[in-house]
N, C-alpha and C positions, 0 to 999 in steps of 0.2 A: 423450450419453455422452461426447462430446468436453469439455461442459463440465465433465464432473464429472471426468473425467482431469486438466483443465486446471486446475480447484479443488484438488485432491488435492495435485498436484505442487507448486503455489503455495503449500498452506498449509503442507507439508513444509519447501519452502526457507525460507520467513520461520521457521519455528520453528527452523530449524538455524543461518539466521543469527543470531538470538537468542541461542542457546545460544553462539556462536561468539565474539559479544561479552562473554557471560558467562563462559564460559572462558580467555579469554586476559585477561579482567580490561579490557579498554579501555572498560567503561562507568563505570568507577573513572578515567578518565584525560580531564581536561576537553575537550583536545585532540582527541581520536579519539571523543568522544560522537558528533558528524556522523554515524561509520559507521552507528549504526543506522538511519539514514534511507535508506541505501541500499535499504530493503524497497521503497521506492515505486518508484524504475527497476524495481526486478526484478519487481513486479508488472506493472508497464505491460508490461514485455520478454512476461512468460509470456502477457496477454492479445491482445496485438499478435500475437505469434505464432501463437497458435490462431484469432485472426481473418483471418489472413491465409492459414494453411489452408481454413479455412471460406469464403472468403467467394465463390469460385465456385460454391458450392451453395446457399449461403442468402441469402436476402432482408438487408435493412437491419434492421429488428426482429429479426428472429431472430438477426442477429448481436450486436445489443444484449443481448438474451434470454440468447445464451450466454453473454457476457464478466458479465454481471450474476451470472449462476448461477454462474459458476467463481467468482467473489468472495464467493457467499455459503457456498458448501462452503469454501472457505479460509480464511474469517473465522471457522467452527466450529474449526476446526484450529488457527487462531491464538489464539484466546480460553482454547483448553484449553492450548494451548502457554504462553501468557502466565501461567498460574495457576498450572502445573506449574514455572515458571522464575521467579517473585517470590514465592510460596508454599510452596515445597518445596525446591529446588534451590539458591536465593539469596535464603533468608530476610530477609536483610539489607540488600538492594539497595535498597530504598526509605531506610534509615538512611543506606546510603553515600552515594546521590545527594542526599539533602538537608543532610549534613553538608558535601559537596561545594560544595553550592549557598551554603549561608550562609560559607562559608570563600572564594568567589569575589567573593560581596555584600561581603563587609567587604574584602576587596582594592580593590573598585572604587570602596568609601566609603561605601557604606549605613549607615544608623546604626541600631542595634539592631530601634528600632521598625520601620524598614521592611524589615529582613529579615525580622521576624517575619509583617509584613504579607504580604509576598511568600509567605512558607512555610506562612501560615493559610488564602490565596488557592487555592494549588495542592496543598492535603491533601487533597480528593477523588478526586485523580490520582492520588495517592502512596498508593493501596491497591491489593493484587491486583485485588477486581473491576473498580475504577474505571479501572484500564491495561487490563484485557483488555478490555472494553466498548471502551475508546479504539480499542483496535487494531480491534475488530470494526467500529466506524464508520468511522474512517480507510480501511478494506478496502472499507467498501460504497461510499463516495465516490470512491476513487479508481476502482475498476471501475466506477462509473457514469460517471463522467467519460471514461475511456478507451474502453468500449465506446460511448459517443456517438460520439467524435471518430476512433477509429479504423474505425468501423463505416463512418463517412463516408467517410473516406479512402478505405479498400479498395474503397467502392462506388465512387466516381467514378475509382479508376485501373480496375478491371477495365473500366468503360466499358459502354457499347453500340456498336455498330458504325453507323458513320453511312453511310445509302446516297449513292454517287458521284452527283453532281447529273451533270445532263445540260443544255447547251447549247442554250437554244429554235434550233430552225432560224432560218436568214437571213428576214427580213421577217415572221416569226409574231408 
């Protein structure tokens, strides 16, 4: 149940952040595009808090399962949110990003042929479905890695008590 709640929370927070990026227009400003990547520390934070909360009652494998499960739940919400963002609310999103990319590459001295090659290589990801699937894959990978590491961390931190050592009697 904790994985379901955490996954739902994570998915909603990521989608909300995506829409903040859209409604503020930050995605149109090259200097602010990095802000989109704040979804990664957001995911790590939600998962770490969940895993810390359950560390005392669950084993390592169950911790990893909880983290991955939460990421799977979140990825379904993120997939739908991404499609809604790029296909419905901001249908010109990819065209605007492409125009910005072309402008930046031209300013950096790329030739028209080089610009076309880059745009062509990025084309599959510059569509609503490709972008939504990339979000799902990123959520899964980040969730798995975070769960593996955080589960080890919290299992080690909780640890098991060590029995006190008793010195042997003299002459033994």
